[in-house]
N, C-alpha and C positions, 0 to 999 in steps of 0.2 A: 593496490589494495593492502599490501603488507604494511605500508607506511601508516595507513589509517588504523590498522590493528595495533601497531606500536603506540600510536597516540592514545588509543583507547586503554592500552595496558598502563601507560604512564598516568593517565587520568584516574584509573581505578586505584592507584597507589595512595592517593590522598584520602584523608579522613573525611567525615561529614563536613559540609560547608561551614556550619556554625562553629566547628572546632578548629578551623584553619586560621592562621595568622593572616593579616591583610596582604602580605607579600605572597603567601601560598594561594590565597583567593585570586589574586591577579594572575598567577601562573595557571591555575585551573581554568579561569575564564579564557585566557589566551589559548590553551590547549583545546578547549571545547569550541572556541571560535574557529580555529584552524581546522579541526575535525569537521565541523558543520560546513565550512566552505569547500573542503575537499569532497564531501558527500554531494553537495550541490553541483559541483563541477562534474563529478562522476555520473550523476543522474542525467546530465545534459550531454554527455559524451557518447561516442559510438561504442565504447568499451562494454557497457552493460545496459540492459533494458531496465528502465526505472520501474516497470510494473512487475515483471517476473524475475528479475535479476539474472537472467540468462546471459552468459558471456560468449557463447559459441554459436549463436544463431545469426541468420541474415538479418540485417537491420535496414530500417527505412526512416528517413528524416521527416518529421512532421513540423512544418514551418510555424503553425499556430502555437506550438508548445516550445519551439526552438530546442527540440530534443530528438534523440534517436530511439526508436522502439523496434523490437523484433517483429518479424513478419507474422509470427504466430499470434501475438497479441493483437496485431492489426486485423488479421483474418477473423479472430474471435470477437471483434468489435469491442475490445476492452478499453480502447483509447477514447477519451471524452473529447468531443468537439464543441466549440463555442455555440454553433447554431442549435445544439440540443438544449440550450438553456443553461442555467447555472449548475454547477456540480451538485449543489444541495438539492435542486429540483430533480436531478437525475437519480440521486440516492433515494429521495422520497418516492419517486416513480418505481424504482427497483423494489423498494420495501412494500409498496402497495401491491405490485404484481406478485411478490413472494407471499404476501398475506392471502391473496385470492387463490393462489395455487394450493396453499396449505389448507385453506377452508374447503376447497373443492375435494381434496384428498380425504379430509376428515368426513365430509358428508358422504362420500362414496363408501368409506369404511363403515360409517355408522349405519347407513342404509343396508349394506350387506350384512352387518351384524344383526340388525333388526329383522331382516328377511330370514336369516338362518335361524334365529330364535323363535320366530313365529311358525316356522315349518316343523318345529320339534313338538 
């Protein structure tokens, strides 16, 4: 992890992309590529859970994702599986459920408010 932080620090030393020379742009692109590859490998390793970033939990390997996840994320059902449909479908489903939960809470509060104002 420290190596990735050092790469990030080097990357942040450069000016805005448009103000760099072509040689500096190549260096920045190389640093960003190395940093991206290290993060990709880290997310697939047993060292850190890609969802919660915990480093000290028990891990379980999910073959469909070719990644390791902590057992807490697995128990909470946070890992997306292909049989559930596309990830976009899952996010849409989660959003719809959230909308209905909020709507139900609003209706309950509104009815309670109406009931209390009619009693006065």
